[in-house]
BALOBA-1460 file (C-alpha; in Angstrom, 3 decimals):
// residues 113
<rec num="1" residu="x" x="4.247" y="-16.805" z="33.061"/>
<rec num="2" residu="x" x="2.741" y="-19.095" z="30.525"/>
<rec num="3" residu="x" x="3.047" y="-16.863" z="27.748"/>
<rec num="4" residu="x" x="6.449" y="-16.734" z="27.955"/>
<rec num="5" residu="x" x="6.146" y="-21.110" z="27.894"/>
<rec num="6" residu="x" x="4.273" y="-20.608" z="25.173"/>
<rec num="7" residu="x" x="5.853" y="-18.386" z="23.136"/>
<rec num="8" residu="x" x="9.551" y="-19.148" z="23.713"/>
<rec num="9" residu="x" x="9.892" y="-16.474" z="26.008"/>
<rec num="10" residu="x" x="9.198" y="-13.595" z="23.631"/>
<rec num="11" residu="x" x="5.846" y="-11.350" z="22.726"/>
<rec num="12" residu="x" x="4.032" y="-11.739" z="20.090"/>
<rec num="13" residu="x" x="5.890" y="-9.679" z="16.872"/>
<rec num="14" residu="x" x="3.564" y="-7.976" z="14.613"/>
<rec num="15" residu="x" x="4.878" y="-7.930" z="10.620"/>
<rec num="16" residu="x" x="1.655" y="-6.080" z="9.164"/>
<rec num="17" residu="x" x="3.704" y="-3.026" z="7.959"/>
<rec num="18" residu="x" x="7.223" y="-2.908" z="7.197"/>
<rec num="19" residu="x" x="9.458" y="-1.033" z="9.472"/>
<rec num="20" residu="x" x="11.302" y="2.213" z="8.393"/>
<rec num="21" residu="x" x="14.452" y="-0.235" z="7.292"/>
<rec num="22" residu="x" x="11.954" y="-2.390" z="4.515"/>
<rec num="23" residu="x" x="11.043" y="-1.296" z="1.273"/>
<rec num="24" residu="x" x="6.822" y="-0.149" z="1.262"/>
<rec num="25" residu="x" x="5.254" y="-2.006" z="-1.722"/>
<rec num="26" residu="x" x="4.349" y="2.162" z="-2.599"/>
<rec num="27" residu="x" x="7.978" y="2.304" z="-3.264"/>
<rec num="28" residu="x" x="8.340" y="-0.460" z="-4.518"/>
<rec num="29" residu="x" x="5.807" y="0.888" z="-7.332"/>
<rec num="30" residu="x" x="7.537" y="4.147" z="-7.347"/>
<rec num="31" residu="x" x="10.844" y="2.172" z="-8.210"/>
<rec num="32" residu="x" x="9.356" y="0.125" z="-10.939"/>
<rec num="33" residu="x" x="7.918" y="3.374" z="-12.653"/>
<rec num="34" residu="x" x="11.165" y="4.980" z="-12.519"/>
<rec num="35" residu="x" x="13.256" y="2.094" z="-13.130"/>
<rec num="36" residu="x" x="13.548" y="2.519" z="-17.100"/>
<rec num="37" residu="x" x="13.823" y="6.704" z="-17.041"/>
<rec num="38" residu="x" x="16.339" y="7.651" z="-13.946"/>
<rec num="39" residu="x" x="19.574" y="6.246" z="-12.362"/>
<rec num="40" residu="x" x="19.288" y="3.934" z="-8.755"/>
<rec num="41" residu="x" x="20.601" y="7.416" z="-6.789"/>
<rec num="42" residu="x" x="17.975" y="9.905" z="-8.300"/>
<rec num="43" residu="x" x="15.053" y="6.891" z="-7.604"/>
<rec num="44" residu="x" x="17.242" y="6.922" z="-3.956"/>
<rec num="45" residu="x" x="16.831" y="10.502" z="-3.649"/>
<rec num="46" residu="x" x="13.239" y="11.308" z="-4.886"/>
<rec num="47" residu="x" x="12.148" y="8.263" z="-1.991"/>
<rec num="48" residu="x" x="14.659" y="9.748" z="0.667"/>
<rec num="49" residu="x" x="16.528" y="6.712" z="0.796"/>
<rec num="50" residu="x" x="19.983" y="5.725" z="0.959"/>
<rec num="51" residu="x" x="21.599" y="4.529" z="-2.693"/>
<rec num="52" residu="x" x="22.905" y="1.381" z="-0.475"/>
<rec num="53" residu="x" x="19.062" y="0.475" z="0.121"/>
<rec num="54" residu="x" x="17.898" y="0.536" z="-3.863"/>
<rec num="55" residu="x" x="21.428" y="-0.901" z="-5.148"/>
<rec num="56" residu="x" x="20.671" y="-4.717" z="-3.683"/>
<rec num="57" residu="x" x="16.595" y="-3.996" z="-4.102"/>
<rec num="58" residu="x" x="17.322" y="-3.022" z="-7.911"/>
<rec num="59" residu="x" x="20.012" y="-5.869" z="-8.039"/>
<rec num="60" residu="x" x="18.154" y="-9.087" z="-6.034"/>
<rec num="61" residu="x" x="14.648" y="-8.461" z="-8.255"/>
<rec num="62" residu="x" x="15.951" y="-7.521" z="-11.832"/>
<rec num="63" residu="x" x="14.858" y="-9.717" z="-14.137"/>
<rec num="64" residu="x" x="18.668" y="-8.984" z="-15.959"/>
<rec num="65" residu="x" x="21.485" y="-7.329" z="-14.374"/>
<rec num="66" residu="x" x="21.941" y="-4.235" z="-16.654"/>
<rec num="67" residu="x" x="18.247" y="-3.554" z="-17.941"/>
<rec num="68" residu="x" x="16.238" y="-5.661" z="-16.725"/>
<rec num="69" residu="x" x="12.213" y="-5.145" z="-15.515"/>
<rec num="70" residu="x" x="12.155" y="-4.530" z="-11.995"/>
<rec num="71" residu="x" x="8.401" y="-5.186" z="-10.977"/>
<rec num="72" residu="x" x="7.098" y="-4.183" z="-7.310"/>
<rec num="73" residu="x" x="5.168" y="-7.364" z="-6.747"/>
<rec num="74" residu="x" x="7.155" y="-9.459" z="-7.368"/>
<rec num="75" residu="x" x="10.109" y="-7.717" z="-5.602"/>
<rec num="76" residu="x" x="7.326" y="-8.116" z="-2.814"/>
<rec num="77" residu="x" x="6.504" y="-11.034" z="-2.725"/>
<rec num="78" residu="x" x="9.957" y="-12.076" z="-2.245"/>
<rec num="79" residu="x" x="10.645" y="-9.847" z="0.451"/>
<rec num="80" residu="x" x="8.125" y="-11.604" z="2.372"/>
<rec num="81" residu="x" x="9.037" y="-14.783" z="1.705"/>
<rec num="82" residu="x" x="12.818" y="-14.016" z="2.561"/>
<rec num="83" residu="x" x="11.426" y="-12.303" z="5.667"/>
<rec num="84" residu="x" x="9.428" y="-14.842" z="7.420"/>
<rec num="85" residu="x" x="11.332" y="-17.862" z="8.358"/>
<rec num="86" residu="x" x="9.798" y="-19.632" z="10.562"/>
<rec num="87" residu="x" x="12.186" y="-20.108" z="13.481"/>
<rec num="88" residu="x" x="11.537" y="-21.713" z="17.056"/>
<rec num="89" residu="x" x="13.044" y="-19.873" z="19.657"/>
<rec num="90" residu="x" x="15.956" y="-21.253" z="21.923"/>
<rec num="91" residu="x" x="13.701" y="-21.436" z="24.923"/>
<rec num="92" residu="x" x="10.527" y="-22.988" z="23.052"/>
<rec num="93" residu="x" x="13.232" y="-25.795" z="21.142"/>
<rec num="94" residu="x" x="15.054" y="-26.550" z="24.322"/>
<rec num="95" residu="x" x="12.858" y="-28.402" z="26.635"/>
<rec num="96" residu="x" x="15.656" y="-28.508" z="30.118"/>
<rec num="97" residu="x" x="16.706" y="-24.465" z="29.582"/>
<rec num="98" residu="x" x="12.889" y="-24.196" z="29.624"/>
<rec num="99" residu="x" x="12.517" y="-25.706" z="32.722"/>
<rec num="100" residu="x" x="15.379" y="-24.379" z="34.315"/>
<rec num="101" residu="x" x="14.513" y="-20.769" z="33.583"/>
<rec num="102" residu="x" x="10.288" y="-21.673" z="34.948"/>
<rec num="103" residu="x" x="11.838" y="-22.740" z="37.876"/>
<rec num="104" residu="x" x="14.258" y="-19.603" z="38.282"/>
<rec num="105" residu="x" x="11.214" y="-17.496" z="37.354"/>
<rec num="106" residu="x" x="8.858" y="-18.690" z="39.806"/>
<rec num="107" residu="x" x="11.480" y="-18.876" z="42.419"/>
<rec num="108" residu="x" x="11.639" y="-16.743" z="45.621"/>
<rec num="109" residu="x" x="14.974" y="-14.739" z="44.292"/>
<rec num="110" residu="x" x="13.260" y="-12.683" z="41.760"/>
<rec num="111" residu="x" x="15.531" y="-14.010" z="39.025"/>
<rec num="112" residu="x" x="14.850" y="-12.462" z="35.748"/>
<rec num="113" residu="x" x="17.120" y="-13.357" z="32.891"/>
C-alpha cells in the first residue's frame, strides 16, 4: 500500500534500455555512417525498420533538411531529452483522489480500480 502512495499508484518504470519501438544508439550510429551513401529507405531495410521510423529521425536530427550532417550522439541526446519528461501522476498530484482510492483499497469490499 505504501508504494502505491509513494509512486502515485504505479510501479517504478525502468528506462535503462530502449524498447524495440525506439532507435538504439547503435542504430543511430549506423544511420550516421550510412547517411551520406545510401537512401533512407535502404537504411530502414538494413536496420530492419520501417522507412516511417527512419524518415522522422533524419528530419528531426539533421542539421539541414536535404543533405545535412546527422550525428548519432546529438540525436541520442535529443531523444533522451524529449523522452524523459517529469510528469506527476494524477493520483500523486491530487490529494483528494489519493485519499479516496486509499480508503477504497483499505475497505472491506476489496475494491480495485
